C-alpha positions as CSV (number, residue, x, y, z in Angstrom):
1,M,0.0,0.0,0.0
2,I,1.0,3.6,-0.5
3,K,1.9,5.5,2.7
4,P,1.8,9.3,2.2
5,L,4.5,11.5,3.7
6,A,4.2,14.7,5.8
7,D,0.8,16.3,5.5
8,R,-0.4,14.3,2.5
9,V,-3.4,12.2,2.2
10,L,-4.2,9.3,-0.2
11,V,-7.8,9.3,-1.4
12,K,-10.0,7.4,-3.9
13,M,-12.7,9.3,-5.6
14,I,-16.3,8.2,-5.0
15,E,-18.1,7.9,-8.4
16,S,-21.1,10.1,-8.8
17,E,-24.4,8.7,-10.0
18,E,-24.8,8.6,-13.8
19,T,-28.5,9.3,-13.7
20,T,-30.2,12.6,-12.7
21,K,-33.1,12.8,-10.3
22,S,-35.4,13.1,-13.3
23,G,-34.0,9.9,-14.8
24,I,-31.8,11.3,-17.5
25,I,-28.6,9.2,-18.1
26,L,-25.5,11.4,-18.3
27,S,-22.7,10.7,-20.7
28,S,-19.2,10.7,-19.2
29,N,-18.6,14.0,-21.0
30,A,-21.5,15.7,-19.3
31,K,-20.6,14.7,-15.7
32,E,-18.6,17.0,-13.5
33,K,-15.5,15.8,-11.9
34,P,-16.6,14.3,-8.5
35,Q,-15.3,16.1,-5.4
36,V,-16.1,13.5,-2.7
37,A,-13.5,11.0,-1.9
38,E,-12.7,8.3,0.6
39,V,-9.5,8.6,2.7
40,L,-7.4,5.5,2.3
41,E,-4.2,6.6,4.1
42,V,-2.9,9.6,6.1
43,G,0.6,10.9,6.5
44,P,2.1,11.6,9.9
45,G,1.8,15.4,9.7
46,T,4.5,18.0,9.6
47,E,6.7,19.8,12.3
48,N,7.8,23.4,12.0
49,D,10.0,24.9,14.8
50,G,9.1,22.2,17.2
51,K,5.3,22.6,16.6
52,K,3.6,19.6,15.1
53,T,0.7,20.2,12.7
54,P,-2.0,17.8,13.4
55,M,-3.8,15.7,10.8
56,Y,-7.5,16.4,10.9
57,V,-8.7,13.6,8.7
58,Q,-8.6,9.8,9.4
59,K,-8.5,6.7,7.3
60,G,-12.1,5.7,6.2
61,Q,-13.6,9.2,6.3
62,K,-15.4,10.7,3.4
63,V,-14.1,14.2,2.4
64,I,-14.8,17.0,-0.1
65,I,-11.6,18.0,-2.0
66,S,-10.7,21.0,-4.2
67,K,-11.4,20.5,-7.8
68,Y,-8.4,19.4,-9.8
69,S,-6.1,19.2,-6.7
70,G,-3.5,16.7,-6.0
71,T,-1.5,14.2,-8.0
72,E,-3.2,11.3,-9.7
73,V,-1.5,8.0,-9.4
74,K,-2.4,4.4,-10.6
75,Y,-1.8,1.7,-8.1
76,D,-3.0,-2.0,-8.3
77,D,-5.4,-0.9,-11.2
78,Q,-7.0,1.8,-9.0
79,D,-7.0,5.5,-9.8
80,L,-5.9,7.3,-6.6
81,I,-5.0,10.9,-5.7
82,I,-2.3,12.1,-3.3
83,L,-3.0,15.6,-2.0
84,K,-2.1,17.9,0.8
85,Q,-4.4,18.2,3.8
86,D,-4.9,21.9,2.8
87,D,-6.7,20.7,-0.3
88,I,-9.4,19.0,1.8
89,L,-12.3,21.4,2.2
90,A,-14.6,19.4,4.5
91,I,-15.4,16.1,6.1
92,V,-18.7,14.4,5.1
93,E,-20.5,13.0,8.1
């Protein structure tokens, strides 16, 4: 498994539904890039001048990330994203 360094987080995007509420099926070109992801791994955090920056997200949480943020990687035939904790906008509860 991939273990992120510093304040980075490994996430997997959660696919959005392909059908609208009214029943219209969307083509892949018409869909917006999803912004909800599941946290797979979390780095240990960073330390500046003796102060440790805490990691606010945990493995297994669903989060909303900034559009087009992070670096896309392919691992074990899965499309994953490594991004900084700052690119996470909210935790979905």
